[in-house]
N, C-alpha and C positions, 0 to 999 in steps of 0.2 A: 504495500500499499502504499501508495506516497504523501508527502504533508503539503497540507492547504493551508496556507491563511489569511484572509484580510485583512491585517492591522494599519489601518488606516490611522494617521497623527495629523493636525496640526499643530504646526511649533512655532513659535512668537518667541521673536527677542529684538532687543533693543539694543542700540548704540549708546557706549557708556555713559552717561548721565541725560541719558538722552537728549543729545545732540543731534541736530539736524544739519548730519554731514553728508550724508549717502545723494549726493546730485541725481536727478533724470536722467540725463546723459550716459553717466557710468552706471548706470544698476541694471543694464541688459549684459555687460559683463561677468558682474559677479555672480548674476542670476545662472548662466550657464558654465560659471565654475563651480558652483553650488552642487548645479544638474551633475557635471564629473563628478565628484566626488558622491554623489547617493548612488551614482550610477556604477563607480566602482563599489562599494558596498549592498550590491545587488537591489540597492531600491529604487522604487520607481519612485520617480517624483510625475504628481499629477497637477501642481499648482505652485509655483510661487512669483510672490510678490512684495511689494516693500513700499515705503516713502523713505521721507529723509531721515528717521531717525528709529526704525526698525522695518523686520523683516515677518514676511508669513509664509511657511512652508507645508504645502497639503503631502505628504505622502505616504507610499507603504513603507513596512520597513521589514525587510528579510526576518524569518523566527530568527536565523542567529548571531543577529544584529540588538544590543541592547539600546534605549533609548539617549541614556546619559553619556555614555562615549559617543556614539555618535554627534549629539549635539556641541559636542568639545571639539570633535574633528572638527567640524564644519566651520565651527567659530575658531581654531586655533588656524587653518589652513587658510580659509575666506578672510580672518585678520594678515595674515604674511602674502598672500595674494594682493591684498589693494595696497599696501605698504610697498610692494614691490614695483607695484603697476603704477604707484601713485595715481592711483583709480579718485580718491576723493581727501583731498590735499589736507584735511581736518580733520581726517578722519582718528580720534583717539582708541579705538578699541571698542568692546563690545561689553556689553552689561555682562555681569556677573551671573545672574542668573538666566530663565527661558519659562515659557508655559508651550504646556500641551497638552492638546483635548483628542482623546480618542471618538473616531466615524464609523456608523459602520453603512454598507452599500443592502440596499434588500433586493429582492429577486428578481429585479425590472434595472437595477445598476442606479438608482435612486440612493442618492444622498441621503441616510437617517439622522439628527444634531443630539 
């Protein structure tokens, strides 16, 4: 028998001190980079978006991946990517914590909150 899971999470986290540093023109590059991190961890990205001071990620998490280390890896890697590529000049890092919410999908693939 195969393993089947549908573990959907919405992950939300902010810039440090909620500083409005994530300018619109470079967010797309950041989103693509985060998508690559999730893909490498066998997670499926459904949606990523954000504004100047926070991000929302809706993703299926592979059953062998734990939430807290995943978020930590995304935050560490994306912070380095932002700084190395000078995407957001005033970016000072991510906040210490995060929020995560689970969702279910019904038989017709409708999201149940």
